[in-house]
N, C-alpha and C positions, 0 to 999 in steps of 0.2 A: 537812061537819059530822057530828055524831053523837058517839058515845062511844068511838070508836076513832080513833087517830092514830098515825102513824109518827114516830119520833124519829131524825134522821140527823145525822151528824157527818163533817167532812172530816178524814181520817186519812192515815197513811202519808206524811206531809210531810217526814220527815227524809231526808237523803241523805248518803252517805259518813260522815264524822265529825261532820256537822252534825245535831244532834238537836232535834226540835221536838215539843212536846206530851207528854201523858201517855196515850198510846194504849191501853196495856194496861188501865188502870184505867177510862178513859172507856168502853171497849168493853163493859164490864159493865152500863152504864146505857142503852144505845141499842139500836135495832132495825135500823138500816141504817148502813153505813159507805161513805163516798165515798172511794175510794182513789186517791191521786195516781198518775199514770201515767208520771212521769219527765220531763215537759217543764217544768212550773212548779215541781215538787217531786218527791221520791221517787226511788227507783232500784230495780234489779232485786232487790237484797237486801231492801230495805224492803218492797217489794210482796209478796214471798214471806212474810216475817214477818208482816205485817199481815193477809194472807189466812189464814194459819194461825191467828192469834189470833181473827179473826172467826168462822171455822168452829168453833173451840172453844166460842165463846160463842153460837152460833146466830144470829149477826148477818147480815143480808142483804148481799151483796157488790155494790158499784157501782163502775163506772169514773168517774174524775173527770178528764176530759181538759181541758187548758188550753193556752194559747199557749206556744210554746217560749221561756220567759222566766224562767230561774232567778233572775236578779238582781232582777227586779221581782216575783217571786212570782206571776207570771201576772196581775198587776193592771194592767198597762199595755196600752192598746189597740194592736192590730196589725192592719193592713189586709191581708187575704189575698184572692186571687181564690177563687171558689167551688170550683174544682177542688182547690186546695191545702187549703182548709178541710175538704172532704169527706175527703181522704186523711189529714189530720191527726187527724180524729176516729176513722177506721177503725184507724189505726196504734195509737193509745193504747188503744182498747177492746180490740184484739187482744192487747196485752201483758197486761192484767189478766185477760182471759178465759182465756189460756193457763195462767196461774198458778192460776186457779180450778179448771181441769180437772185439773191434776196434784195438786190437793188434794182431789180427788173431790167437787168442788162445782161450782156454776155461777153465772154473772153474773146478777144480778137487775135492775139498773137502770144507767142512765147519767145523770150530772149534770155539765154543763159547769162549769168553774171561773172565778171572778174576772171579769176583763174580758170573756172570751168569753161567759160567762153573761149579763152585763149587756147587752152588745151584741146578742146573739141574742134577748134579751127585747123589744127594740124594732125590730130589723131583720128584716123578713119573709124576705128572701132568705137571710140567715145562718141563721135559724131553720129554714127549709125544708130547707136543705143539711144541717144537723146532724141533723134528724129523718130525712131520707132515708138518711144514713150509718148511723144507729142501726138503722133498719129493714133495711137491706141486710145488716148484720152478723147481726142476729137479730130478726125482727119480734115476738118474745115479750118483748124487753127493755122495761122501763118507762122513760120519759123524764121526769126531774125538771126542772121549770122554775118560775120565779117565778109565783105565782098570778095568773091573768088576763093573762099575758104572750103575746107572739107565739110564743114557744117552745111554750107549751101548745097554742096554736091550730094551729100547723103539725105538732106531734106527733099531735094528733087527726086532722088532714087526711091524714097519712102512713099512718094506720091503727094507730098505736101506743097502747098504754095509757100514760096520763100521770099524774103525781102533782104536784098543785099545791102549791108549797112556800111556807111562811111563815118568817120570820126572828125568832128570839127576842131578838136583841141589836141589831137595826137599826131605824131610824125610816123612816117611809113618807112620800112626797110625796102630794098630793091626787089624782094620776092612778094611784096604786097602785104606782109605782116606788120603788125604795129610794133613800134620800137618799145622794148621793155621799159616799164616804169622805173626800174632800177638804174637806168641810164640818164644822164644829165639832159640829153636832147629829146626826151620822150614827149614832153608836153610843149604846146605852142601857147605862149602867154600873151602875145600881141594879138588883140582882138581883130584889128584890121587885117593882119595876115591870115588869121584863121578864117575870117569871112571870105576873103578872096580865094583862098584854097577851096572852100566849100562850093562856091559858085563855079569855079572851074571844073571841080569834080562832077557836079550835076550837069553843067552845060556842055563841057567838052569831053567828059569821060577820061580825064587824066589828073595825076597828082604827082608832084615832085618828091621823090624819095630823099633820104638823108644824104646819099652820095651825089645828089644833083641830077640824077636821071629821072626821066618821065616814065611813069608806069601806067598802063590802062586800068581803069576802075569804073565800076557800074554803081550808081547811087540810087537805090530805091528809098532809102531812109537815112536820115542824118541823126547821129547821136550827139546830144549835148548833155554834160554832166550837171546834176542838180545839187551837188554837195560842197561847192566852193562859194566863197563870199561874193564872187562877181557873177555867179551863174545867171541871176535874173537880168542883170545889165547886158550880159552877153547874149542871151537868148532873145531879148527884145531887139537887139541890134541885128542879129542874124535874121530874125523874122522879117524885119523892116527891109534889109538889103536884099534878101531873096525876092521879095515882092517888087522892089525897085528894079530888079533885073528880069522881071517878067516870069519868075518861077513861082507857081502857085503851090501853096501848102495843102496837102490832101492826104488823109489817113490812108495807109495801105489797106487794100481790100474793098474800098469804096468804089 
């Protein structure tokens, strides 16, 4: 909690002639970018372009590894053995890290994507494997994970700095997990409601779950999604209202 928070967005999700999001404009309103690594979205050209734009805007660079699942946008669960999961993470971090280097910058964090993120939030073995892969690539990288999740616990155990993440446009279950996207009440579409919830999470350390109960939550970084038509409008509003409430945006690790 406190008066500082990071604002991150999943970017670089276009590939080939398929275009997603308003990355260039969204980049001006955030402090950290989670860049798709080519498995669930993105490609080598998009990674290069996204990193160049992030560096120009002083935005922290993050690798956003996911399952090899372009058709499902990385949101379908895939069961891998832990050796394959370890290699999958290293491969994708390495891609973004290389582009960061040739742009005279460096990678700041790693945030798993989609189904991989959700599975690792509950599965200790997956979380431990991901954390170890991140540590082995670079122990100075920050691991982003759902606030209070196994990914956060295993990141700390591995010796990594972690950033506990909250979501602006998602609802929460009483156990602190995100409501499944398959359910009708998974998303928050009212921007005023979403902004108010975020401010409360950051300032008061609480969020209302779908059953009406308040659950404790810690917010180091806020996720906004960049793949919807109203993403730019929402991120501008959230940025403005956070500052109006005395909450300063600051990249994790600074």
